[in-house]
N, C-alpha and C positions, 0 to 999 in steps of 0.2 A: 472585497466583494467578488463573488464568482459571477462571471458573465453568463447570460442565459444559455448560450451555445458556444462553448470554447472551441469546438471543432472548426468554426468559421475562421478562427484566428491562426490556423495552421498554415505554414509556408514551407516551400521546398520542392525539389523535383522528386517525383515518384514514377517508377517504371511499372506499368501494368501490362500483363499479357493475359488474354482471356480467350478460351475456346467457348464460343457461344453455344455449340452443340452439347458439350458435356458440362458446361458451367464451371469449368476448372479455371481458377484465377491464380496467377502468380504475381507478386508485387514486391518492390524493394525501394529503399531510399537510403542514401548514405548521410542525409542531413535534413531531417524535418525539424522545423523550429516553430515554436508557439509561445504563448505567454506563460505556459507552465512547464515546457520541456524543450530540450534539444537532443534528438535521438536518431539512431540508426534503426531502420525497420526492415525485416525480411519475413516473407510469409507466403502461404498458399492457402487456397480454400476451394472447396467444391460447394458452391453457393447452395444454401439450404441443407447442407449435409455435414461437412466437416471443416475445421479450420486448424491451421498450424502456423503460428506467428511468433516472432521474437522481436522485442523492442529493448534496446539498451542505450543508456546515455545519462545525461544530466537532467535531474528533476528540479526545476526552479521553484515550483509551488506544489507540494504534495496534496493539499486540499483541492486545488483546481484539477490536478491529475486524477484524483479520485472521482470528481464530478464528470470528467471526460470519459473515464473508464465506465462509469455507470451509464452514461449516454450511449457509448458504443455497444456495450453488452446488453442494453435495455434491461438493466438490473438495478434495483435499489439496494444499497448496502445499509443494513440496519445497525451496524456497530458504530461506536462513538467516533467523534471527529478525530481525524489524523491531520498532522500539519508538519511543516518543515521543508527542507531542501537537501539535495544530495545526489546520489547516483542510484540507478536501478537496472536490473536485468529482469525483464518480464517475459514470460512465456504464456501464450494462450493456445490451448490445444483441445481437440475433442469435438464433441457434437457442436454443430454450428449455432444452435439456439441456446445451449447451456454448456459452454466450454469450461474447462478447468483453467484457472489462472494461477500461476506460481510467480512469486516476486522475491528476488534477493535484493536487498537494498542496504545503503549506508546513508544516514541523514546527519547533517551537521548544521544546525540543530534539528531536533525532531520532537514531536509531541503526540500524545494520545489522550483524549478525554481531558482530565484535569491535570495531567502530568506533562511537563516539558523537561527535556534533557539536552545537555551540551552535545551529546552524540548518541545515536541509536543505530545498531546494526542488527539485521535480522532477515527473516523470511516469512512469507505469507503463502498459504495454499487456500485458494478460494474455489469452491464448487457450489454453484447456485448461490444460496444465501448463507451457506456454511463456510466458516473461516477457521483455519488453524494457523497460529503464529508463534514464532520463537524470536525473542529479542534480547540483545545484550545492551544494557544501558550504562553509560559512563557520564556522570555529572558530579559536580562538587557536593550536591545534596543526596545523591543516591547512585550506588554502583550495584549492579546485579543482573539477574536474568528473569525474564517474564515469559510465561506460556499463556497463550490466549486461545480460547475455544468458543466459537459462536455457532450455535445450531438453532436456526430459526430466530426466535425472539429471546432465547436463553444464552447468556454469556457467562463465561467463567475465566478468571485469571489466576494463575499460580505465580507468585512472586518469590524469588529467592534473592533476598537482599544481602549482599556481601557487606555493605556499609551504607548507612543512611542517617540523615539528620532528622531526628524525631520531630522537632518543632516545625519542620517544613513538610514532612510526609503525612503525619496524622491528620492535620486539618483537611488535606486533599482527599482523605478517605472518610471524611465526616466523623472522625473520632475526636470528641472534644476533651482531651486529657491535657492538663498543663504540664507536660513533660518536656525536658530539654536534654540534648546530648546526642550521642551516636548510638546506633544499634545495628544488629544483624539478625536475620531470621527469615522465616517463611510465612507467607500470607496467602490465603485463598479468598478471592472475592467472587 
């Protein structure tokens, strides 16, 4: 279960320098630790104008990190549940109220919506509620690449399956066919 405010669980030394006249803020930490991550943080902001931040490190709980990011950015992400653990390099830049967030990550294991995989490597580009993602999945039941595009309430996924176990994948796609074996191919959802 996700705690109501995961920001309260963050520990570690942070250096802050702020010019109260210009509202310029510079901050850094070599070791923030929380229930969902252990990370290095570097950044600057002109309060209420721009932000430029980089966070990199170990993600202990992807679902909780998503909740924290939603809280910090005051944005609700309408795409399906993500989960897992791994490493990430996150950049937050642009307009203070609606920054662009880019994430390069490796999860071991990782999951999205109805799918779980032994490992997932990929990138996400988030602007407001729009999301673009590219993922490489490696699992005994599926190997392939996935492209994700979310615009508002509309979501699309392009799946290029290099190899997949049909009896494991089709039920997750709500396709009730009694097929068994391995397959390859492309799917658009």
